[in-house]
Residue, then its C-alpha position, 0 to 999 in steps of 0.5 A: m615868889k616868896n618863901e619862908a622857913s623856920v627852925e629851932i636849934n639847940a644852940g646859942i644865938e651867936e653860934v647859930f648866926d656865925y655858922t648860918t652866915t659863914r658856912v653856907a656851902e657846908w649846910s646847904s644841899i644846893v650851894v656848892e661854892d661860896e667865895v668872898i670877893e671883897e670883905v667890908a668891916g662890919g659885913v654890910g657891903t661885903r661882896f661874894r660869889c655863890v655857885t649853886e647846883e641842882h639836878g646837874k645845872r650850875m648857876e652863878f650869883d654875885g652876892l652882896v651883904t645888905v644887913n649884918d646885925r650880929p646876932r639878930a639879922h642877916t640879909v643878902e642879895l644874890v644877882g643871877k642871870f635868870f633871877d635874883i634872890e633876896a634872903a633874909y635871916s632872923f635869929e631869935d634867942l629863945d634861951s641861952r641854948r636855943t635859937r629860932l632861925t627864920q629864913k624869908s626869901q624872895v625870888t625875882g625872875k628876869g625875862l622869860f623866867k619872870l613869867m615862869l615864876w609868876a605861873m609857879s606862884l599860882l600853884p601851891s608852894k608846899k614843895a618850896c616850903e618843904a625844901g626850905e625846912k629841909e635845908l634849915g633842918r640840915l643846918a640844925e643837925l650840923i650845929e647840934s652835932g658840934a660841927g661848928a663849935g669853936d671853928s670860925a671859917s670865912g664865908s659870905g653868908e648867902a642863903s641857899e634858896e629852896s624855891a629858886s632851884 
């Protein structure tokens, strides 16, 4: 199952990149824990653990940063028990104070969940798109309110996945 969401944020590209990739548990309504296991210089190869929770169900994912082209692109792979997620973020500098962030996600099911994802892909994906836009909207609100200004928290940079939950 594939999804895409995009948002324009009134902040510079570096600020948007840093907040998006290092403070996922703050802006995501699904990610509740985000812990770096092994940090690699340059970002690519960094391993992390991500815990999501939705409707009272927790899931744990092992994550790997596969692309880290600051401030233009960031991609992670999340490996879980029932499905895997690839989340790719692209950042476009619209001007010195506006950035377009696009998240493209692909969820690949395992076992019986693979069949469930296939069946869900036949249905209109309006709900998944709305969830992705809501997540990125929250991210934009936090950045625009100054929540990340001058603060450099550590994190893995994985994405919450709106359609995976």
